[in-house]
mmCIF file as Biopython writes it, N, C-alpha, C and O atoms, coordinates in Angstrom:
data_model
#
loop_
_atom_site.group_PDB
_atom_site.id
_atom_site.type_symbol
_atom_site.label_atom_id
_atom_site.label_alt_id
_atom_site.label_comp_id
_atom_site.label_asym_id
_atom_site.label_entity_id
_atom_site.label_seq_id
_atom_site.pdbx_PDB_ins_code
_atom_site.Cartn_x
_atom_site.Cartn_y
_atom_site.Cartn_z
_atom_site.occupancy
_atom_site.B_iso_or_equiv
_atom_site.auth_seq_id
_atom_site.auth_asym_id
_atom_site.pdbx_PDB_model_num
ATOM 1   N N  . MET A ? 1  ? -108.333 -78.404  -19.763 1.0 0.0 1  A 1 
ATOM 2   C CA . MET A ? 1  ? -108.016 -78.318  -18.427 1.0 0.0 1  A 1 
ATOM 3   C C  . MET A ? 1  ? -107.728 -76.851  -17.974 1.0 0.0 1  A 1 
ATOM 4   O O  . MET A ? 1  ? -108.254 -76.368  -16.971 1.0 0.0 1  A 1 
ATOM 5   N N  . GLY A ? 2  ? -106.845 -76.165  -18.791 1.0 0.0 2  A 1 
ATOM 6   C CA . GLY A ? 2  ? -106.573 -74.850  -18.398 1.0 0.0 2  A 1 
ATOM 7   C C  . GLY A ? 2  ? -107.640 -73.788  -18.311 1.0 0.0 2  A 1 
ATOM 8   O O  . GLY A ? 2  ? -107.540 -72.747  -17.661 1.0 0.0 2  A 1 
ATOM 9   N N  . THR A ? 3  ? -108.633 -74.150  -19.008 1.0 0.0 3  A 1 
ATOM 10  C CA . THR A ? 3  ? -109.711 -73.423  -19.058 1.0 0.0 3  A 1 
ATOM 11  C C  . THR A ? 3  ? -110.656 -73.490  -17.833 1.0 0.0 3  A 1 
ATOM 12  O O  . THR A ? 3  ? -111.252 -72.506  -17.396 1.0 0.0 3  A 1 
ATOM 13  N N  . LEU A ? 4  ? -110.738 -74.711  -17.328 1.0 0.0 4  A 1 
ATOM 14  C CA . LEU A ? 4  ? -111.410 -74.818  -16.037 1.0 0.0 4  A 1 
ATOM 15  C C  . LEU A ? 4  ? -110.601 -74.437  -14.877 1.0 0.0 4  A 1 
ATOM 16  O O  . LEU A ? 4  ? -111.124 -74.512  -13.765 1.0 0.0 4  A 1 
ATOM 17  N N  . LEU A ? 5  ? -109.247 -73.988  -15.011 1.0 0.0 5  A 1 
ATOM 18  C CA . LEU A ? 5  ? -108.790 -73.434  -13.837 1.0 0.0 5  A 1 
ATOM 19  C C  . LEU A ? 5  ? -109.185 -71.905  -13.738 1.0 0.0 5  A 1 
ATOM 20  O O  . LEU A ? 5  ? -109.516 -71.346  -12.692 1.0 0.0 5  A 1 
ATOM 21  N N  . PHE A ? 6  ? -109.100 -71.303  -15.009 1.0 0.0 6  A 1 
ATOM 22  C CA . PHE A ? 6  ? -109.416 -69.867  -14.918 1.0 0.0 6  A 1 
ATOM 23  C C  . PHE A ? 6  ? -110.822 -69.613  -15.333 1.0 0.0 6  A 1 
ATOM 24  O O  . PHE A ? 6  ? -110.990 -68.534  -15.901 1.0 0.0 6  A 1 
ATOM 25  N N  . ALA A ? 7  ? -111.810 -70.325  -15.185 1.0 0.0 7  A 1 
ATOM 26  C CA . ALA A ? 7  ? -112.958 -70.269  -15.862 1.0 0.0 7  A 1 
ATOM 27  C C  . ALA A ? 7  ? -113.666 -69.211  -15.023 1.0 0.0 7  A 1 
ATOM 28  O O  . ALA A ? 7  ? -114.419 -68.479  -15.665 1.0 0.0 7  A 1 
ATOM 29  N N  . GLY A ? 8  ? -113.567 -68.983  -13.674 1.0 0.0 8  A 1 
ATOM 30  C CA . GLY A ? 8  ? -114.393 -68.142  -12.819 1.0 0.0 8  A 1 
ATOM 31  C C  . GLY A ? 8  ? -113.646 -66.534  -12.800 1.0 0.0 8  A 1 
ATOM 32  O O  . GLY A ? 8  ? -114.010 -65.748  -11.924 1.0 0.0 8  A 1 
ATOM 33  N N  . LEU A ? 9  ? -112.709 -66.160  -13.704 1.0 0.0 9  A 1 
ATOM 34  C CA . LEU A ? 9  ? -112.183 -65.105  -13.680 1.0 0.0 9  A 1 
ATOM 35  C C  . LEU A ? 9  ? -112.646 -64.225  -14.750 1.0 0.0 9  A 1 
ATOM 36  O O  . LEU A ? 9  ? -112.516 -64.604  -15.914 1.0 0.0 9  A 1 
ATOM 37  N N  . ASN A ? 10 ? -113.187 -63.066  -14.479 1.0 0.0 10 A 1 
ATOM 38  C CA . ASN A ? 10 ? -113.740 -62.198  -15.206 1.0 0.0 10 A 1 
ATOM 39  C C  . ASN A ? 10 ? -112.605 -61.186  -15.968 1.0 0.0 10 A 1 
ATOM 40  O O  . ASN A ? 10 ? -111.437 -61.378  -15.630 1.0 0.0 10 A 1 
ATOM 41  N N  . GLY A ? 11 ? -112.817 -60.323  -16.784 1.0 0.0 11 A 1 
ATOM 42  C CA . GLY A ? 11 ? -111.953 -59.532  -17.427 1.0 0.0 11 A 1 
ATOM 43  C C  . GLY A ? 11 ? -111.254 -58.493  -16.616 1.0 0.0 11 A 1 
ATOM 44  O O  . GLY A ? 11 ? -110.080 -58.181  -16.814 1.0 0.0 11 A 1 
ATOM 45  N N  . TRP A ? 12 ? -112.073 -57.926  -15.624 1.0 0.0 12 A 1 
ATOM 46  C CA . TRP A ? 12 ? -111.424 -57.019  -14.642 1.0 0.0 12 A 1 
ATOM 47  C C  . TRP A ? 12 ? -110.460 -57.410  -13.609 1.0 0.0 12 A 1 
ATOM 48  O O  . TRP A ? 12 ? -109.627 -56.699  -13.047 1.0 0.0 12 A 1 
ATOM 49  N N  . GLU A ? 13 ? -110.739 -58.803  -13.432 1.0 0.0 13 A 1 
ATOM 50  C CA . GLU A ? 13 ? -109.770 -59.514  -12.562 1.0 0.0 13 A 1 
ATOM 51  C C  . GLU A ? 13 ? -108.331 -59.756  -12.743 1.0 0.0 13 A 1 
ATOM 52  O O  . GLU A ? 13 ? -107.480 -59.820  -11.856 1.0 0.0 13 A 1 
ATOM 53  N N  . TRP A ? 14 ? -108.160 -59.894  -14.140 1.0 0.0 14 A 1 
ATOM 54  C CA . TRP A ? 14 ? -106.857 -60.059  -14.707 1.0 0.0 14 A 1 
ATOM 55  C C  . TRP A ? 14 ? -105.964 -59.009  -14.203 1.0 0.0 14 A 1 
ATOM 56  O O  . TRP A ? 14 ? -105.012 -59.352  -13.501 1.0 0.0 14 A 1 
ATOM 57  N N  . PRO A ? 15 ? -106.162 -57.733  -14.484 1.0 0.0 15 A 1 
ATOM 58  C CA . PRO A ? 15 ? -105.383 -56.486  -14.207 1.0 0.0 15 A 1 
ATOM 59  C C  . PRO A ? 15 ? -104.845 -56.404  -12.600 1.0 0.0 15 A 1 
ATOM 60  O O  . PRO A ? 15 ? -103.702 -56.162  -12.212 1.0 0.0 15 A 1 
ATOM 61  N N  . ILE A ? 16 ? -106.009 -56.676  -11.832 1.0 0.0 16 A 1 
ATOM 62  C CA . ILE A ? 16 ? -105.760 -57.181  -10.214 1.0 0.0 16 A 1 
ATOM 63  C C  . ILE A ? 16 ? -104.656 -58.007  -9.869  1.0 0.0 16 A 1 
ATOM 64  O O  . ILE A ? 16 ? -103.734 -57.750  -9.093  1.0 0.0 16 A 1 
ATOM 65  N N  . ILE A ? 17 ? -104.886 -59.144  -10.616 1.0 0.0 17 A 1 
ATOM 66  C CA . ILE A ? 17 ? -104.053 -60.165  -10.376 1.0 0.0 17 A 1 
ATOM 67  C C  . ILE A ? 17 ? -102.539 -60.076  -10.961 1.0 0.0 17 A 1 
ATOM 68  O O  . ILE A ? 17 ? -101.616 -60.639  -10.373 1.0 0.0 17 A 1 
ATOM 69  N N  . LEU A ? 18 ? -102.336 -59.310  -12.192 1.0 0.0 18 A 1 
ATOM 70  C CA . LEU A ? 18 ? -101.003 -58.980  -12.584 1.0 0.0 18 A 1 
ATOM 71  C C  . LEU A ? 18 ? -100.452 -57.770  -11.661 1.0 0.0 18 A 1 
ATOM 72  O O  . LEU A ? 18 ? -99.234  -57.726  -11.487 1.0 0.0 18 A 1 
ATOM 73  N N  . ILE A ? 19 ? -101.214 -56.852  -11.100 1.0 0.0 19 A 1 
ATOM 74  C CA . ILE A ? 19 ? -100.413 -55.987  -10.167 1.0 0.0 19 A 1 
ATOM 75  C C  . ILE A ? 19 ? -100.237 -56.524  -8.957  1.0 0.0 19 A 1 
ATOM 76  O O  . ILE A ? 19 ? -99.321  -56.000  -8.325  1.0 0.0 19 A 1 
ATOM 77  N N  . ALA A ? 20 ? -100.810 -57.402  -8.415  1.0 0.0 20 A 1 
ATOM 78  C CA . ALA A ? 20 ? -100.450 -58.292  -7.240  1.0 0.0 20 A 1 
ATOM 79  C C  . ALA A ? 20 ? -99.048  -59.003  -7.632  1.0 0.0 20 A 1 
ATOM 80  O O  . ALA A ? 20 ? -98.074  -58.872  -6.891  1.0 0.0 20 A 1 
ATOM 81  N N  . ILE A ? 21 ? -98.999  -59.586  -8.552  1.0 0.0 21 A 1 
ATOM 82  C CA . ILE A ? 21 ? -97.876  -60.398  -8.904  1.0 0.0 21 A 1 
ATOM 83  C C  . ILE A ? 21 ? -96.532  -59.471  -8.967  1.0 0.0 21 A 1 
ATOM 84  O O  . ILE A ? 21 ? -95.459  -59.713  -8.416  1.0 0.0 21 A 1 
ATOM 85  N N  . LEU A ? 22 ? -96.878  -58.313  -9.806  1.0 0.0 22 A 1 
ATOM 86  C CA . LEU A ? 22 ? -95.758  -57.326  -9.867  1.0 0.0 22 A 1 
ATOM 87  C C  . LEU A ? 22 ? -95.443  -56.999  -8.410  1.0 0.0 22 A 1 
ATOM 88  O O  . LEU A ? 22 ? -94.275  -57.051  -8.024  1.0 0.0 22 A 1 
ATOM 89  N N  . LEU A ? 23 ? -96.402  -56.677  -7.614  1.0 0.0 23 A 1 
ATOM 90  C CA . LEU A ? 23 ? -96.101  -56.153  -5.998  1.0 0.0 23 A 1 
ATOM 91  C C  . LEU A ? 23 ? -95.132  -57.414  -5.329  1.0 0.0 23 A 1 
ATOM 92  O O  . LEU A ? 23 ? -94.075  -57.235  -4.724  1.0 0.0 23 A 1 
ATOM 93  N N  . LEU A ? 24 ? -95.704  -58.560  -5.571  1.0 0.0 24 A 1 
ATOM 94  C CA . LEU A ? 24 ? -95.015  -59.699  -4.700  1.0 0.0 24 A 1 
ATOM 95  C C  . LEU A ? 24 ? -93.690  -59.889  -5.232  1.0 0.0 24 A 1 
ATOM 96  O O  . LEU A ? 24 ? -92.749  -59.826  -4.440  1.0 0.0 24 A 1 
ATOM 97  N N  . PHE A ? 25 ? -93.442  -60.140  -6.611  1.0 0.0 25 A 1 
ATOM 98  C CA . PHE A ? 25 ? -92.265  -60.587  -7.197  1.0 0.0 25 A 1 
ATOM 99  C C  . PHE A ? 25 ? -91.395  -59.332  -7.622  1.0 0.0 25 A 1 
ATOM 100 O O  . PHE A ? 25 ? -90.179  -59.521  -7.659  1.0 0.0 25 A 1 
ATOM 101 N N  . GLY A ? 26 ? -91.814  -58.231  -7.907  1.0 0.0 26 A 1 
ATOM 102 C CA . GLY A ? 26 ? -90.934  -57.275  -8.521  1.0 0.0 26 A 1 
ATOM 103 C C  . GLY A ? 26 ? -90.875  -57.530  -9.959  1.0 0.0 26 A 1 
ATOM 104 O O  . GLY A ? 26 ? -91.091  -58.637  -10.453 1.0 0.0 26 A 1 
ATOM 105 N N  . GLY A ? 27 ? -90.513  -56.256  -10.755 1.0 0.0 27 A 1 
ATOM 106 C CA . GLY A ? 27 ? -90.346  -56.442  -12.101 1.0 0.0 27 A 1 
ATOM 107 C C  . GLY A ? 27 ? -89.263  -57.551  -12.698 1.0 0.0 27 A 1 
ATOM 108 O O  . GLY A ? 27 ? -89.523  -58.284  -13.652 1.0 0.0 27 A 1 
ATOM 109 N N  . LYS A ? 28 ? -88.053  -57.549  -12.003 1.0 0.0 28 A 1 
ATOM 110 C CA . LYS A ? 28 ? -86.866  -58.285  -12.370 1.0 0.0 28 A 1 
ATOM 111 C C  . LYS A ? 28 ? -87.086  -59.935  -12.064 1.0 0.0 28 A 1 
ATOM 112 O O  . LYS A ? 28 ? -86.489  -60.805  -12.698 1.0 0.0 28 A 1 
ATOM 113 N N  . LYS A ? 29 ? -87.881  -60.158  -11.167 1.0 0.0 29 A 1 
ATOM 114 C CA . LYS A ? 29 ? -87.961  -61.449  -10.792 1.0 0.0 29 A 1 
ATOM 115 C C  . LYS A ? 29 ? -89.055  -62.070  -11.755 1.0 0.0 29 A 1 
ATOM 116 O O  . LYS A ? 29 ? -88.941  -63.266  -12.026 1.0 0.0 29 A 1 
ATOM 117 N N  . ILE A ? 30 ? -90.000  -61.422  -12.238 1.0 0.0 30 A 1 
ATOM 118 C CA . ILE A ? 30 ? -91.061  -62.171  -13.181 1.0 0.0 30 A 1 
ATOM 119 C C  . ILE A ? 30 ? -90.644  -62.953  -14.223 1.0 0.0 30 A 1 
ATOM 120 O O  . ILE A ? 30 ? -91.180  -64.047  -14.399 1.0 0.0 30 A 1 
ATOM 121 N N  . PRO A ? 31 ? -89.632  -62.499  -15.056 1.0 0.0 31 A 1 
ATOM 122 C CA . PRO A ? 31 ? -89.123  -63.397  -16.249 1.0 0.0 31 A 1 
ATOM 123 C C  . PRO A ? 31 ? -88.480  -64.493  -15.605 1.0 0.0 31 A 1 
ATOM 124 O O  . PRO A ? 31 ? -88.556  -65.557  -16.219 1.0 0.0 31 A 1 
ATOM 125 N N  . GLU A ? 32 ? -87.868  -64.502  -14.526 1.0 0.0 32 A 1 
ATOM 126 C CA . GLU A ? 32 ? -87.262  -65.705  -13.877 1.0 0.0 32 A 1 
ATOM 127 C C  . GLU A ? 32 ? -88.439  -66.750  -13.561 1.0 0.0 32 A 1 
ATOM 128 O O  . GLU A ? 32 ? -88.481  -67.934  -13.893 1.0 0.0 32 A 1 
ATOM 129 N N  . LEU A ? 33 ? -89.388  -66.009  -12.834 1.0 0.0 33 A 1 
ATOM 130 C CA . LEU A ? 33 ? -90.364  -67.004  -12.299 1.0 0.0 33 A 1 
ATOM 131 C C  . LEU A ? 33 ? -91.171  -67.585  -13.547 1.0 0.0 33 A 1 
ATOM 132 O O  . LEU A ? 33 ? -91.481  -68.766  -13.386 1.0 0.0 33 A 1 
ATOM 133 N N  . MET A ? 34 ? -91.546  -67.070  -14.651 1.0 0.0 34 A 1 
ATOM 134 C CA . MET A ? 34 ? -92.158  -67.464  -16.027 1.0 0.0 34 A 1 
ATOM 135 C C  . MET A ? 34 ? -91.274  -68.593  -16.403 1.0 0.0 34 A 1 
ATOM 136 O O  . MET A ? 34 ? -91.752  -69.718  -16.549 1.0 0.0 34 A 1 
ATOM 137 N N  . LYS A ? 35 ? -89.795  -68.316  -16.597 1.0 0.0 35 A 1 
ATOM 138 C CA . LYS A ? 35 ? -88.892  -69.321  -17.013 1.0 0.0 35 A 1 
ATOM 139 C C  . LYS A ? 35 ? -89.199  -70.478  -16.317 1.0 0.0 35 A 1 
ATOM 140 O O  . LYS A ? 35 ? -89.433  -71.544  -16.886 1.0 0.0 35 A 1 
ATOM 141 N N  . GLY A ? 36 ? -89.213  -70.291  -14.839 1.0 0.0 36 A 1 
ATOM 142 C CA . GLY A ? 36 ? -89.150  -71.666  -14.052 1.0 0.0 36 A 1 
ATOM 143 C C  . GLY A ? 36 ? -90.314  -72.418  -14.103 1.0 0.0 36 A 1 
ATOM 144 O O  . GLY A ? 36 ? -90.259  -73.602  -13.769 1.0 0.0 36 A 1 
ATOM 145 N N  . ILE A ? 37 ? -91.769  -71.728  -14.610 1.0 0.0 37 A 1 
ATOM 146 C CA . ILE A ? 37 ? -93.011  -72.412  -14.534 1.0 0.0 37 A 1 
ATOM 147 C C  . ILE A ? 37 ? -92.965  -72.821  -16.042 1.0 0.0 37 A 1 
ATOM 148 O O  . ILE A ? 37 ? -93.742  -73.744  -16.285 1.0 0.0 37 A 1 
ATOM 149 N N  . GLY A ? 38 ? -92.195  -72.334  -17.200 1.0 0.0 38 A 1 
ATOM 150 C CA . GLY A ? 38 ? -92.361  -72.787  -18.370 1.0 0.0 38 A 1 
ATOM 151 C C  . GLY A ? 38 ? -91.556  -74.249  -18.284 1.0 0.0 38 A 1 
ATOM 152 O O  . GLY A ? 38 ? -92.109  -75.239  -18.764 1.0 0.0 38 A 1 
ATOM 153 N N  . LYS A ? 39 ? -90.455  -74.345  -17.766 1.0 0.0 39 A 1 
ATOM 154 C CA . LYS A ? 39 ? -89.610  -75.463  -17.718 1.0 0.0 39 A 1 
ATOM 155 C C  . LYS A ? 39 ? -90.414  -76.448  -16.925 1.0 0.0 39 A 1 
ATOM 156 O O  . LYS A ? 39 ? -90.390  -77.631  -17.264 1.0 0.0 39 A 1 
ATOM 157 N N  . GLY A ? 40 ? -91.104  -76.066  -15.926 1.0 0.0 40 A 1 
ATOM 158 C CA . GLY A ? 40 ? -91.813  -77.213  -15.051 1.0 0.0 40 A 1 
ATOM 159 C C  . GLY A ? 40 ? -92.823  -77.767  -16.087 1.0 0.0 40 A 1 
ATOM 160 O O  . GLY A ? 40 ? -92.803  -78.972  -16.341 1.0 0.0 40 A 1 
ATOM 161 N N  . ILE A ? 41 ? -93.639  -77.004  -16.648 1.0 0.0 41 A 1 
ATOM 162 C CA . ILE A ? 41 ? -94.721  -77.550  -17.750 1.0 0.0 41 A 1 
ATOM 163 C C  . ILE A ? 41 ? -94.086  -78.074  -18.881 1.0 0.0 41 A 1 
ATOM 164 O O  . ILE A ? 41 ? -94.734  -78.915  -19.504 1.0 0.0 41 A 1 
ATOM 165 N N  . ARG A ? 42 ? -92.890  -77.758  -19.328 1.0 0.0 42 A 1 
ATOM 166 C CA . ARG A ? 42 ? -92.186  -78.782  -20.327 1.0 0.0 42 A 1 
ATOM 167 C C  . ARG A ? 42 ? -91.848  -80.048  -19.870 1.0 0.0 42 A 1 
ATOM 168 O O  . ARG A ? 42 ? -92.078  -81.065  -20.525 1.0 0.0 42 A 1 
ATOM 169 N N  . SER A ? 43 ? -91.215  -80.037  -18.576 1.0 0.0 43 A 1 
ATOM 170 C CA . SER A ? 43 ? -91.017  -81.363  -18.026 1.0 0.0 43 A 1 
ATOM 171 C C  . SER A ? 43 ? -92.143  -82.280  -17.854 1.0 0.0 43 A 1 
ATOM 172 O O  . SER A ? 43 ? -92.099  -83.486  -18.094 1.0 0.0 43 A 1 
ATOM 173 N N  . PHE A ? 44 ? -93.200  -81.598  -17.403 1.0 0.0 44 A 1 
ATOM 174 C CA . PHE A ? 44 ? -94.361  -82.516  -17.150 1.0 0.0 44 A 1 
ATOM 175 C C  . PHE A ? 44 ? -95.077  -82.988  -18.327 1.0 0.0 44 A 1 
ATOM 176 O O  . PHE A ? 44 ? -95.842  -83.946  -18.220 1.0 0.0 44 A 1 
ATOM 177 N N  . LYS A ? 45 ? -94.851  -82.260  -19.701 1.0 0.0 45 A 1 
ATOM 178 C CA . LYS A ? 45 ? -95.396  -82.796  -20.865 1.0 0.0 45 A 1 
ATOM 179 C C  . LYS A ? 45 ? -94.499  -83.888  -21.356 1.0 0.0 45 A 1 
ATOM 180 O O  . LYS A ? 45 ? -94.940  -84.840  -22.001 1.0 0.0 45 A 1 
ATOM 181 N N  . ASP A ? 46 ? -93.294  -83.751  -21.061 1.0 0.0 46 A 1 
ATOM 182 C CA . ASP A ? 46 ? -92.294  -84.830  -21.721 1.0 0.0 46 A 1 
ATOM 183 C C  . ASP A ? 46 ? -92.560  -85.793  -20.620 1.0 0.0 46 A 1 
ATOM 184 O O  . ASP A ? 46 ? -92.930  -86.827  -21.176 1.0 0.0 46 A 1 
ATOM 185 N N  . GLY A ? 47 ? -92.552  -85.962  -19.334 1.0 0.0 47 A 1 
ATOM 186 C CA . GLY A ? 47 ? -93.077  -87.318  -18.675 1.0 0.0 47 A 1 
ATOM 187 C C  . GLY A ? 47 ? -94.287  -87.657  -19.295 1.0 0.0 47 A 1 
ATOM 188 O O  . GLY A ? 47 ? -94.314  -88.824  -19.684 1.0 0.0 47 A 1 
ATOM 189 N N  . MET A ? 48 ? -95.400  -86.928  -19.530 1.0 0.0 48 A 1 
ATOM 190 C CA . MET A ? 48 ? -96.726  -87.416  -19.825 1.0 0.0 48 A 1 
ATOM 191 C C  . MET A ? 48 ? -96.345  -88.204  -21.107 1.0 0.0 48 A 1 
ATOM 192 O O  . MET A ? 48 ? -96.605  -89.407  -21.123 1.0 0.0 48 A 1 
ATOM 193 N N  . LYS A ? 49 ? -95.674  -87.555  -22.322 1.0 0.0 49 A 1 
ATOM 194 C CA . LYS A ? 49 ? -95.120  -88.288  -23.453 1.0 0.0 49 A 1 
ATOM 195 C C  . LYS A ? 49 ? -94.744  -89.561  -23.141 1.0 0.0 49 A 1 
ATOM 196 O O  . LYS A ? 49 ? -95.391  -90.548  -23.492 1.0 0.0 49 A 1 
ATOM 197 N N  . GLU A ? 50 ? -93.528  -89.607  -22.371 1.0 0.0 50 A 1 
ATOM 198 C CA . GLU A ? 50 ? -92.925  -90.976  -22.189 1.0 0.0 50 A 1 
ATOM 199 C C  . GLU A ? 50 ? -93.828  -92.185  -21.621 1.0 0.0 50 A 1 
ATOM 200 O O  . GLU A ? 50 ? -93.692  -93.358  -21.970 1.0 0.0 50 A 1 
ATOM 201 N N  . VAL A ? 51 ? -94.798  -91.696  -20.665 1.0 0.0 51 A 1 
ATOM 202 C CA . VAL A ? 51 ? -96.081  -92.612  -20.205 1.0 0.0 51 A 1 
ATOM 203 C C  . VAL A ? 51 ? -96.679  -92.991  -21.367 1.0 0.0 51 A 1 
ATOM 204 O O  . VAL A ? 51 ? -96.705  -94.203  -21.580 1.0 0.0 51 A 1 
ATOM 205 N N  . GLU A ? 52 ? -97.250  -92.138  -22.310 1.0 0.0 52 A 1 
ATOM 206 C CA . GLU A ? 52 ? -98.052  -92.506  -23.344 1.0 0.0 52 A 1 
ATOM 207 C C  . GLU A ? 52 ? -97.201  -93.640  -24.106 1.0 0.0 52 A 1 
ATOM 208 O O  . GLU A ? 52 ? -97.657  -94.773  -24.260 1.0 0.0 52 A 1 
ATOM 209 N N  . ASP A ? 53 ? -95.965  -93.264  -24.558 1.0 0.0 53 A 1 
ATOM 210 C CA . ASP A ? 53 ? -95.265  -94.025  -25.499 1.0 0.0 53 A 1 
ATOM 211 C C  . ASP A ? 53 ? -94.996  -95.442  -24.841 1.0 0.0 53 A 1 
ATOM 212 O O  . ASP A ? 53 ? -94.920  -96.421  -25.584 1.0 0.0 53 A 1 
ATOM 213 N N  . GLU A ? 54 ? -94.849  -95.583  -23.469 1.0 0.0 54 A 1 
ATOM 214 C CA . GLU A ? 54 ? -94.509  -96.909  -22.874 1.0 0.0 54 A 1 
ATOM 215 C C  . GLU A ? 54 ? -95.882  -97.570  -22.847 1.0 0.0 54 A 1 
ATOM 216 O O  . GLU A ? 54 ? -95.930  -98.799  -22.806 1.0 0.0 54 A 1 
ATOM 217 N N  . ILE A ? 55 ? -96.989  -96.859  -22.867 1.0 0.0 55 A 1 
ATOM 218 C CA . ILE A ? 55 ? -98.140  -97.702  -22.715 1.0 0.0 55 A 1 
ATOM 219 C C  . ILE A ? 55 ? -98.520  -98.036  -24.126 1.0 0.0 55 A 1 
ATOM 220 O O  . ILE A ? 55 ? -98.971  -99.169  -24.301 1.0 0.0 55 A 1 
ATOM 221 N N  . LYS A ? 56 ? -98.416  -97.253  -25.148 1.0 0.0 56 A 1 
ATOM 222 C CA . LYS A ? 56 ? -98.500  -97.905  -26.431 1.0 0.0 56 A 1 
ATOM 223 C C  . LYS A ? 56 ? -97.507  -98.823  -27.155 1.0 0.0 56 A 1 
ATOM 224 O O  . LYS A ? 56 ? -97.742  -99.323  -28.256 1.0 0.0 56 A 1 
ATOM 225 N N  . SER A ? 57 ? -96.262  -99.025  -26.381 1.0 0.0 57 A 1 
ATOM 226 C CA . SER A ? 57 ? -95.400  -100.006 -26.562 1.0 0.0 57 A 1 
ATOM 227 C C  . SER A ? 57 ? -95.652  -101.265 -25.957 1.0 0.0 57 A 1 
ATOM 228 O O  . SER A ? 57 ? -95.221  -102.326 -26.409 1.0 0.0 57 A 1 
ATOM 229 N N  . ASP A ? 58 ? -96.472  -101.132 -24.757 1.0 0.0 58 A 1 
ATOM 230 C CA . ASP A ? 58 ? -96.752  -102.403 -24.116 1.0 0.0 58 A 1 
ATOM 231 C C  . ASP A ? 58 ? -97.892  -103.070 -24.750 1.0 0.0 58 A 1 
ATOM 232 O O  . ASP A ? 58 ? -97.942  -104.298 -24.825 1.0 0.0 58 A 1 
ATOM 233 N N  . ASP A ? 59 ? -99.094  -102.064 -25.351 1.0 0.0 59 A 1 
ATOM 234 C CA . ASP A ? 59 ? -100.025 -102.739 -26.207 1.0 0.0 59 A 1 
ATOM 235 C C  . ASP A ? 59 ? -99.676  -103.607 -27.306 1.0 0.0 59 A 1 
ATOM 236 O O  . ASP A ? 59 ? -100.487 -104.466 -27.650 1.0 0.0 59 A 1 
ATOM 237 N N  . LYS A ? 60 ? -98.600  -103.493 -27.882 1.0 0.0 60 A 1 
ATOM 238 C CA . LYS A ? 60 ? -98.053  -104.144 -29.062 1.0 0.0 60 A 1 
ATOM 239 C C  . LYS A ? 60 ? -97.807  -105.462 -28.771 1.0 0.0 60 A 1 
ATOM 240 O O  . LYS A ? 60 ? -97.338  -106.207 -29.632 1.0 0.0 60 A 1 
#
């Protein structure tokens, strides 16, 4: 799914995106932003695992 999200981006577009992020958030805010994104992704994966486990337990 992640490949579909970024499928339209070429190699030269990545540096432009990174520079825009730096300008918008500043160097000190980026680690905090990435940490929040990581926590959100981890929480989503944990929730998906719980749903899968619940479905598997209902099948038995």
